[in-house]
Biopython code that builds the backbone (N, CA, C, O; Angstrom):
import numpy as np
from Bio.PDB.StructureBuilder import StructureBuilder

atoms = [
    (1, "MET", "N", (59.126, 43.754, -13.548)),
    (1, "MET", "CA", (58.050, 42.785, -13.667)),
    (1, "MET", "C", (57.057, 43.290, -14.705)),
    (1, "MET", "O", (56.842, 44.495, -14.837)),
    (2, "THR", "N", (56.467, 42.378, -15.425)),
    (2, "THR", "CA", (55.518, 42.724, -16.479)),
    (2, "THR", "C", (54.106, 42.337, -16.066)),
    (2, "THR", "O", (53.866, 41.237, -15.568)),
    (3, "LEU", "N", (53.179, 43.260, -16.282)),
    (3, "LEU", "CA", (51.776, 43.011, -15.998)),
    (3, "LEU", "C", (50.952, 43.574, -17.139)),
    (3, "LEU", "O", (51.164, 44.707, -17.573)),
    (4, "ARG", "N", (50.016, 42.779, -17.620)),
    (4, "ARG", "CA", (49.056, 43.260, -18.613)),
    (4, "ARG", "C", (47.700, 43.365, -17.932)),
    (4, "ARG", "O", (47.299, 42.475, -17.183)),
    (5, "ILE", "N", (47.003, 44.457, -18.198)),
    (5, "ILE", "CA", (45.681, 44.682, -17.627)),
    (5, "ILE", "C", (44.682, 44.735, -18.767)),
    (5, "ILE", "O", (44.815, 45.545, -19.685)),
    (6, "GLU", "N", (43.677, 43.864, -18.704)),
    (6, "GLU", "CA", (42.617, 43.843, -19.715)),
    (6, "GLU", "C", (41.297, 44.161, -19.033)),
    (6, "GLU", "O", (40.995, 43.630, -17.965)),
    (7, "ARG", "N", (40.509, 45.036, -19.662)),
    (7, "ARG", "CA", (39.206, 45.419, -19.106)),
    (7, "ARG", "C", (38.109, 44.992, -20.061)),
    (7, "ARG", "O", (38.244, 45.098, -21.280)),
    (8, "SER", "N", (37.029, 44.509, -19.486)),
    (8, "SER", "CA", (35.836, 44.209, -20.273)),
    (8, "SER", "C", (34.615, 44.482, -19.404)),
    (8, "SER", "O", (34.673, 44.394, -18.177)),
    (9, "THR", "N", (33.521, 44.810, -20.057)),
    (9, "THR", "CA", (32.290, 45.116, -19.346)),
    (9, "THR", "C", (31.281, 44.025, -19.632)),
    (9, "THR", "O", (31.020, 43.684, -20.786)),
    (10, "LYS", "N", (30.719, 43.483, -18.570)),
    (10, "LYS", "CA", (29.689, 42.457, -18.681)),
    (10, "LYS", "C", (28.590, 42.778, -17.694)),
    (10, "LYS", "O", (28.834, 42.912, -16.495)),
    (11, "GLN", "N", (27.391, 42.899, -18.198)),
    (11, "GLN", "CA", (26.223, 43.211, -17.381)),
    (11, "GLN", "C", (26.496, 44.435, -16.513)),
    (11, "GLN", "O", (26.640, 45.537, -17.042)),
    (12, "GLU", "N", (26.569, 44.271, -15.219)),
    (12, "GLU", "CA", (26.735, 45.418, -14.322)),
    (12, "GLU", "C", (28.118, 45.487, -13.692)),
    (12, "GLU", "O", (28.298, 46.133, -12.660)),
    (13, "THR", "N", (29.106, 44.821, -14.309)),
    (13, "THR", "CA", (30.457, 44.829, -13.748)),
    (13, "THR", "C", (31.497, 45.165, -14.815)),
    (13, "THR", "O", (31.284, 44.974, -16.013)),
    (14, "THR", "N", (32.607, 45.664, -14.338)),
    (14, "THR", "CA", (33.789, 45.822, -15.173)),
    (14, "THR", "C", (34.790, 44.781, -14.704)),
    (14, "THR", "O", (35.279, 44.843, -13.576)),
    (15, "LEU", "N", (35.091, 43.834, -15.565)),
    (15, "LEU", "CA", (36.072, 42.800, -15.247)),
    (15, "LEU", "C", (37.450, 43.338, -15.591)),
    (15, "LEU", "O", (37.711, 43.729, -16.729)),
    (16, "ILE", "N", (38.325, 43.353, -14.600)),
    (16, "ILE", "CA", (39.708, 43.771, -14.793)),
    (16, "ILE", "C", (40.567, 42.530, -14.621)),
    (16, "ILE", "O", (40.754, 42.027, -13.513)),
    (17, "ARG", "N", (41.077, 42.057, -15.733)),
    (17, "ARG", "CA", (41.857, 40.818, -15.745)),
    (17, "ARG", "C", (43.339, 41.159, -15.727)),
    (17, "ARG", "O", (43.823, 41.934, -16.552)),
    (18, "LEU", "N", (44.051, 40.569, -14.775)),
    (18, "LEU", "CA", (45.481, 40.795, -14.641)),
    (18, "LEU", "C", (46.231, 39.580, -15.157)),
    (18, "LEU", "O", (45.881, 38.440, -14.851)),
    (19, "ILE", "N", (47.272, 39.838, -15.947)),
    (19, "ILE", "CA", (48.046, 38.766, -16.553)),
    (19, "ILE", "C", (49.524, 39.048, -16.324)),
    (19, "ILE", "O", (50.037, 40.087, -16.740)),
    (20, "GLY", "N", (50.200, 38.127, -15.664)),
    (20, "GLY", "CA", (51.633, 38.276, -15.451)),
    (20, "GLY", "C", (51.990, 38.449, -13.990)),
    (20, "GLY", "O", (51.524, 37.708, -13.125)),
    (21, "ARG", "N", (52.827, 39.443, -13.731)),
    (21, "ARG", "CA", (53.394, 39.644, -12.396)),
    (21, "ARG", "C", (52.948, 40.978, -11.831)),
    (21, "ARG", "O", (53.172, 42.031, -12.428)),
    (22, "LEU", "N", (52.311, 40.916, -10.669)),
    (22, "LEU", "CA", (51.787, 42.116, -10.021)),
    (22, "LEU", "C", (52.761, 42.582, -8.954)),
    (22, "LEU", "O", (53.005, 41.890, -7.965)),
    (23, "GLY", "N", (53.313, 43.768, -9.171)),
    (23, "GLY", "CA", (54.255, 44.334, -8.218)),
    (23, "GLY", "C", (53.879, 45.746, -7.839)),
    (23, "GLY", "O", (52.948, 46.327, -8.396)),
    (24, "VAL", "N", (54.603, 46.288, -6.895)),
    (24, "VAL", "CA", (54.328, 47.622, -6.379)),
    (24, "VAL", "C", (54.305, 48.656, -7.499)),
    (24, "VAL", "O", (53.563, 49.634, -7.415)),
    (25, "GLU", "N", (55.097, 48.459, -8.534)),
    (25, "GLU", "CA", (55.163, 49.424, -9.632)),
    (25, "GLU", "C", (53.886, 49.465, -10.477)),
    (25, "GLU", "O", (53.716, 50.376, -11.287)),
    (26, "HIS", "N", (52.993, 48.497, -10.300)),
    (26, "HIS", "CA", (51.748, 48.447, -11.074)),
    (26, "HIS", "C", (50.532, 48.962, -10.301)),
    (26, "HIS", "O", (49.459, 49.137, -10.880)),
    (27, "LEU", "N", (50.690, 49.200, -9.030)),
    (27, "LEU", "CA", (49.538, 49.504, -8.186)),
    (27, "LEU", "C", (48.859, 50.822, -8.545)),
    (27, "LEU", "O", (47.633, 50.916, -8.492)),
    (28, "GLU", "N", (49.623, 51.823, -8.905)),
    (28, "GLU", "CA", (49.013, 53.112, -9.257)),
    (28, "GLU", "C", (48.143, 52.976, -10.513)),
    (28, "GLU", "O", (47.036, 53.511, -10.561)),
    (29, "GLU", "N", (48.635, 52.275, -11.511)),
    (29, "GLU", "CA", (47.836, 52.053, -12.726)),
    (29, "GLU", "C", (46.583, 51.242, -12.414)),
    (29, "GLU", "O", (45.508, 51.519, -12.945)),
    (30, "LEU", "N", (46.725, 50.259, -11.569)),
    (30, "LEU", "CA", (45.571, 49.444, -11.192)),
    (30, "LEU", "C", (44.555, 50.277, -10.413)),
    (30, "LEU", "O", (43.350, 50.130, -10.620)),
    (31, "ARG", "N", (45.020, 51.140, -9.529)),
    (31, "ARG", "CA", (44.118, 52.060, -8.815)),
    (31, "ARG", "C", (43.344, 52.924, -9.811)),
    (31, "ARG", "O", (42.140, 53.131, -9.656)),
    (32, "THR", "N", (44.029, 53.419, -10.816)),
    (32, "THR", "CA", (43.398, 54.254, -11.839)),
    (32, "THR", "C", (42.351, 53.460, -12.609)),
    (32, "THR", "O", (41.251, 53.957, -12.847)),
    (33, "GLN", "N", (42.677, 52.246, -12.997)),
    (33, "GLN", "CA", (41.733, 51.401, -13.728)),
    (33, "GLN", "C", (40.471, 51.151, -12.901)),
    (33, "GLN", "O", (39.361, 51.170, -13.433)),
    (34, "ILE", "N", (40.645, 50.920, -11.624)),
    (34, "ILE", "CA", (39.499, 50.675, -10.741)),
    (34, "ILE", "C", (38.683, 51.954, -10.567)),
    (34, "ILE", "O", (37.455, 51.921, -10.630)),
    (35, "ALA", "N", (39.356, 53.064, -10.351)),
    (35, "ALA", "CA", (38.664, 54.342, -10.155)),
    (35, "ALA", "C", (37.911, 54.776, -11.409)),
    (35, "ALA", "O", (36.857, 55.405, -11.310)),
    (36, "ASP", "N", (38.437, 54.449, -12.583)),
    (36, "ASP", "CA", (37.809, 54.834, -13.850)),
    (36, "ASP", "C", (36.621, 53.961, -14.227)),
    (36, "ASP", "O", (35.937, 54.231, -15.214)),
    (37, "SER", "N", (36.378, 52.934, -13.458)),
    (37, "SER", "CA", (35.277, 52.020, -13.753)),
    (37, "SER", "C", (33.951, 52.636, -13.333)),
    (37, "SER", "O", (33.762, 52.994, -12.170)),
    (38, "ASP", "N", (33.028, 52.757, -14.294)),
    (38, "ASP", "CA", (31.689, 53.274, -13.985)),
    (38, "ASP", "C", (30.818, 52.201, -13.335)),
    (38, "ASP", "O", (29.838, 52.513, -12.658)),
    (39, "LEU", "N", (31.179, 50.951, -13.543)),
    (39, "LEU", "CA", (30.425, 49.826, -12.996)),
    (39, "LEU", "C", (31.208, 49.196, -11.851)),
    (39, "LEU", "O", (32.342, 49.588, -11.577)),
    (40, "VAL", "N", (30.609, 48.236, -11.197)),
    (40, "VAL", "CA", (31.274, 47.537, -10.095)),
    (40, "VAL", "C", (32.498, 46.798, -10.632)),
    (40, "VAL", "O", (32.358, 45.942, -11.505)),
    (41, "PRO", "N", (33.700, 47.110, -10.128)),
    (41, "PRO", "CA", (34.892, 46.415, -10.623)),
    (41, "PRO", "C", (35.070, 45.039, -9.980)),
    (41, "PRO", "O", (34.794, 44.844, -8.796)),
    (42, "VAL", "N", (35.535, 44.103, -10.788)),
    (42, "VAL", "CA", (35.864, 42.750, -10.341)),
    (42, "VAL", "C", (37.266, 42.456, -10.852)),
    (42, "VAL", "O", (37.544, 42.641, -12.037)),
    (43, "LEU", "N", (38.150, 42.003, -9.976)),
    (43, "LEU", "CA", (39.513, 41.654, -10.377)),
    (43, "LEU", "C", (39.625, 40.159, -10.588)),
    (43, "LEU", "O", (39.259, 39.366, -9.720)),
    (44, "ASP", "N", (40.135, 39.780, -11.752)),
    (44, "ASP", "CA", (40.368, 38.378, -12.075)),
    (44, "ASP", "C", (41.871, 38.129, -12.062)),
    (44, "ASP", "O", (42.610, 38.691, -12.870)),
    (45, "LEU", "N", (42.317, 37.282, -11.138)),
    (45, "LEU", "CA", (43.753, 37.014, -10.965)),
    (45, "LEU", "C", (44.172, 35.653, -11.519)),
    (45, "LEU", "O", (45.253, 35.158, -11.202)),
    (46, "GLU", "N", (43.333, 35.060, -12.330)),
    (46, "GLU", "CA", (43.611, 33.697, -12.804)),
    (46, "GLU", "C", (44.995, 33.567, -13.447)),
    (46, "GLU", "O", (45.643, 32.529, -13.315)),
    (47, "GLU", "N", (45.445, 34.606, -14.137)),
    (47, "GLU", "CA", (46.720, 34.509, -14.845)),
    (47, "GLU", "C", (47.850, 35.301, -14.183)),
    (47, "GLU", "O", (48.851, 35.619, -14.825)),
    (48, "VAL", "N", (47.683, 35.616, -12.895)),
    (48, "VAL", "CA", (48.771, 36.243, -12.144)),
    (48, "VAL", "C", (49.678, 35.126, -11.646)),
    (48, "VAL", "O", (49.242, 34.238, -10.914)),
    (49, "ASP", "N", (50.947, 35.180, -12.052)),
    (49, "ASP", "CA", (51.854, 34.100, -11.663)),
    (49, "ASP", "C", (52.864, 34.495, -10.593)),
    (49, "ASP", "O", (53.583, 33.642, -10.072)),
    (50, "LEU", "N", (52.922, 35.792, -10.261)),
    (50, "LEU", "CA", (53.838, 36.241, -9.221)),
    (50, "LEU", "C", (53.302, 37.551, -8.647)),
    (50, "LEU", "O", (52.741, 38.371, -9.374)),
    (51, "ILE", "N", (53.474, 37.741, -7.354)),
    (51, "ILE", "CA", (52.992, 38.946, -6.691)),
    (51, "ILE", "C", (53.947, 39.280, -5.559)),
    (51, "ILE", "O", (54.538, 38.382, -4.958)),
    (52, "ASP", "N", (54.104, 40.570, -5.262)),
    (52, "ASP", "CA", (54.951, 40.944, -4.128)),
    (52, "ASP", "C", (54.070, 41.308, -2.935)),
    (52, "ASP", "O", (52.846, 41.359, -3.054)),
    (53, "VAL", "N", (54.694, 41.557, -1.793)),
    (53, "VAL", "CA", (53.936, 41.790, -0.559)),
    (53, "VAL", "C", (53.070, 43.044, -0.661)),
    (53, "VAL", "O", (51.969, 43.070, -0.110)),
    (54, "GLU", "N", (53.535, 44.071, -1.347)),
    (54, "GLU", "CA", (52.708, 45.272, -1.510)),
    (54, "GLU", "C", (51.473, 44.971, -2.351)),
    (54, "GLU", "O", (50.404, 45.530, -2.106)),
    (55, "GLY", "N", (51.613, 44.100, -3.331)),
    (55, "GLY", "CA", (50.468, 43.675, -4.122)),
    (55, "GLY", "C", (49.456, 42.921, -3.276)),
    (55, "GLY", "O", (48.250, 43.113, -3.431)),
    (56, "VAL", "N", (49.932, 42.072, -2.391)),
    (56, "VAL", "CA", (49.052, 41.332, -1.491)),
    (56, "VAL", "C", (48.311, 42.299, -0.567)),
    (56, "VAL", "O", (47.103, 42.165, -0.372)),
    (57, "ARG", "N", (49.014, 43.254, -0.007)),
    (57, "ARG", "CA", (48.371, 44.248, 0.869)),
    (57, "ARG", "C", (47.335, 45.062, 0.098)),
    (57, "ARG", "O", (46.272, 45.386, 0.628)),
    (58, "PHE", "N", (47.646, 45.387, -1.142)),
    (58, "PHE", "CA", (46.717, 46.129, -1.990)),
    (58, "PHE", "C", (45.444, 45.320, -2.231)),
    (58, "PHE", "O", (44.341, 45.859, -2.138)),
    (59, "LEU", "N", (45.588, 44.040, -2.537)),
    (59, "LEU", "CA", (44.419, 43.181, -2.762)),
    (59, "LEU", "C", (43.548, 43.105, -1.506)),
    (59, "LEU", "O", (42.320, 43.135, -1.590)),
    (60, "ILE", "N", (44.186, 43.008, -0.358)),
    (60, "ILE", "CA", (43.444, 42.971, 0.910)),
    (60, "ILE", "C", (42.651, 44.260, 1.089)),
    (60, "ILE", "O", (41.489, 44.223, 1.494)),
    (61, "SER", "N", (43.267, 45.393, 0.790)),
    (61, "SER", "CA", (42.559, 46.670, 0.938)),
    (61, "SER", "C", (41.393, 46.761, -0.042)),
    (61, "SER", "O", (40.351, 47.328, 0.289)),
    (62, "LEU", "N", (41.556, 46.211, -1.243)),
    (62, "LEU", "CA", (40.452, 46.200, -2.203)),
    (62, "LEU", "C", (39.284, 45.373, -1.682)),
    (62, "LEU", "O", (38.127, 45.780, -1.789)),
    (63, "GLN", "N", (39.592, 44.217, -1.122)),
    (63, "GLN", "CA", (38.530, 43.378, -0.560)),
    (63, "GLN", "C", (37.800, 44.101, 0.565)),
    (63, "GLN", "O", (36.577, 44.011, 0.671)),
    (64, "LYS", "N", (38.538, 44.812, 1.397)),
    (64, "LYS", "CA", (37.912, 45.574, 2.476)),
    (64, "LYS", "C", (36.970, 46.640, 1.925)),
    (64, "LYS", "O", (35.979, 46.997, 2.563)),
    (65, "ASP", "N", (37.292, 47.147, 0.727)),
    (65, "ASP", "CA", (36.453, 48.154, 0.071)),
    (65, "ASP", "C", (35.304, 47.526, -0.715)),
    (65, "ASP", "O", (34.538, 48.233, -1.370)),
    (66, "GLY", "N", (35.187, 46.203, -0.650)),
    (66, "GLY", "CA", (34.068, 45.522, -1.295)),
    (66, "GLY", "C", (34.302, 45.079, -2.724)),
    (66, "GLY", "O", (33.361, 44.671, -3.404)),
    (67, "ILE", "N", (35.539, 45.149, -3.194)),
    (67, "ILE", "CA", (35.844, 44.711, -4.556)),
    (67, "ILE", "C", (36.071, 43.211, -4.562)),
    (67, "ILE", "O", (36.830, 42.676, -3.754)),
    (68, "ASP", "N", (35.399, 42.545, -5.488)),
    (68, "ASP", "CA", (35.490, 41.095, -5.612)),
    (68, "ASP", "C", (36.797, 40.712, -6.301)),
    (68, "ASP", "O", (37.138, 41.252, -7.353)),
    (69, "ILE", "N", (37.521, 39.775, -5.694)),
    (69, "ILE", "CA", (38.757, 39.254, -6.277)),
    (69, "ILE", "C", (38.519, 37.791, -6.590)),
    (69, "ILE", "O", (38.230, 36.987, -5.703)),
    (70, "ARG", "N", (38.645, 37.459, -7.860)),
    (70, "ARG", "CA", (38.327, 36.107, -8.315)),
    (70, "ARG", "C", (39.561, 35.383, -8.849)),
    (70, "ARG", "O", (40.516, 35.994, -9.329)),
    (71, "ASN", "N", (39.502, 34.075, -8.747)),
    (71, "ASN", "CA", (40.473, 33.177, -9.370)),
    (71, "ASN", "C", (41.911, 33.381, -8.911)),
    (71, "ASN", "O", (42.844, 33.144, -9.678)),
    (72, "ALA", "N", (42.099, 33.813, -7.680)),
    (72, "ALA", "CA", (43.461, 33.922, -7.149)),
    (72, "ALA", "C", (44.003, 32.517, -6.899)),
    (72, "ALA", "O", (43.273, 31.628, -6.462)),
    (73, "SER", "N", (45.268, 32.332, -7.177)),
    (73, "SER", "CA", (45.879, 31.019, -6.949)),
    (73, "SER", "C", (45.900, 30.721, -5.450)),
    (73, "SER", "O", (45.818, 31.635, -4.630)),
    (74, "PRO", "N", (46.010, 29.452, -5.100)),
    (74, "PRO", "CA", (46.044, 29.093, -3.678)),
    (74, "PRO", "C", (47.166, 29.799, -2.908)),
    (74, "PRO", "O", (46.981, 30.162, -1.746)),
    (75, "TYR", "N", (48.324, 29.995, -3.542)),
    (75, "TYR", "CA", (49.420, 30.640, -2.811)),
    (75, "TYR", "C", (49.101, 32.109, -2.537)),
    (75, "TYR", "O", (49.475, 32.629, -1.486)),
    (76, "ILE", "N", (48.417, 32.787, -3.459)),
    (76, "ILE", "CA", (48.039, 34.184, -3.226)),
    (76, "ILE", "C", (46.991, 34.261, -2.124)),
    (76, "ILE", "O", (47.085, 35.117, -1.245)),
    (77, "ARG", "N", (45.999, 33.383, -2.158)),
    (77, "ARG", "CA", (44.971, 33.365, -1.101)),
    (77, "ARG", "C", (45.598, 33.092, 0.265)),
    (77, "ARG", "O", (45.263, 33.750, 1.250)),
    (78, "GLU", "N", (46.507, 32.123, 0.318)),
    (78, "GLU", "CA", (47.154, 31.793, 1.591)),
    (78, "GLU", "C", (47.967, 32.977, 2.099)),
    (78, "GLU", "O", (47.931, 33.294, 3.288)),
    (79, "TRP", "N", (48.696, 33.628, 1.208)),
    (79, "TRP", "CA", (49.509, 34.779, 1.593)),
    (79, "TRP", "C", (48.623, 35.913, 2.101)),
    (79, "TRP", "O", (48.957, 36.564, 3.091)),
    (80, "MET", "N", (47.507, 36.150, 1.437)),
    (80, "MET", "CA", (46.566, 37.175, 1.889)),
    (80, "MET", "C", (46.056, 36.848, 3.298)),
    (80, "MET", "O", (45.958, 37.730, 4.151)),
    (81, "ASN", "N", (45.739, 35.590, 3.525)),
    (81, "ASN", "CA", (45.283, 35.179, 4.853)),
    (81, "ASN", "C", (46.360, 35.389, 5.916)),
    (81, "ASN", "O", (46.067, 35.826, 7.029)),
    (82, "ARG", "N", (47.584, 35.081, 5.573)),
    (82, "ARG", "CA", (48.678, 35.249, 6.532)),
    (82, "ARG", "C", (48.909, 36.724, 6.855)),
    (82, "ARG", "O", (49.131, 37.084, 8.011)),
    (83, "VAL", "N", (48.857, 37.568, 5.835)),
    (83, "VAL", "CA", (49.073, 39.004, 6.053)),
    (83, "VAL", "C", (47.935, 39.573, 6.901)),
    (83, "VAL", "O", (48.158, 40.456, 7.729)),
    (84, "ARG", "N", (46.724, 39.072, 6.695)),
    (84, "ARG", "CA", (45.571, 39.514, 7.502)),
    (84, "ARG", "C", (45.644, 38.959, 8.921)),
    (84, "ARG", "O", (44.947, 39.437, 9.816)),
    (85, "GLY", "N", (46.482, 37.959, 9.121)),
    (85, "GLY", "CA", (46.582, 37.347, 10.443)),
    (85, "GLY", "C", (45.657, 36.174, 10.628)),
    (85, "GLY", "O", (45.485, 35.689, 11.747)),
    (86, "ASN", "N", (45.047, 35.701, 9.534)),
    (86, "ASN", "CA", (44.159, 34.531, 9.595)),
    (86, "ASN", "C", (44.977, 33.279, 9.333)),
    (86, "ASN", "O", (46.008, 33.318, 8.661)),
    (87, "LYS", "N", (44.512, 32.200, 9.860)),
    (87, "LYS", "CA", (45.144, 30.923, 9.555)),
    (87, "LYS", "C", (44.596, 30.430, 8.211)),
    (87, "LYS", "O", (43.409, 30.597, 7.930)),
    (88, "PRO", "N", (45.442, 29.831, 7.392)),
    (88, "PRO", "CA", (44.983, 29.329, 6.081)),
    (88, "PRO", "C", (43.957, 28.232, 6.200)),
    (88, "PRO", "O", (43.483, 27.717, 5.187)),
]
sb = StructureBuilder()
sb.init_structure("model")
sb.init_model(0)
sb.init_chain("A")
sb.init_seg("    ")
for serial, (resi, resn, name, xyz) in enumerate(atoms, 1):
    if name == "N":
        sb.init_residue(resn, " ", resi, " ")
    sb.init_atom(name, np.array(xyz, "f"), 0.0, 1.0, " ", f" {name:<3s}", serial, name[0])
structure = sb.get_structure()
């Protein structure tokens, strides 16, 4: 699976934009990108078109840590809710 990660800094946040397919093989790099951020990281998933279950679990853990996840597609949001045990 292919994933492109783009970083930009705006005001007091680091926007980390993901483009493509997020899979388990990308999680370590994404962890590094988040850890290397001096500012509050924000993940933009607007252009994520495919994700695996480990990616969904990772996103849930990021939210629990207070990281904002923006522009996730409805199917990703629904899947996150199901994995958390919430009803969509």
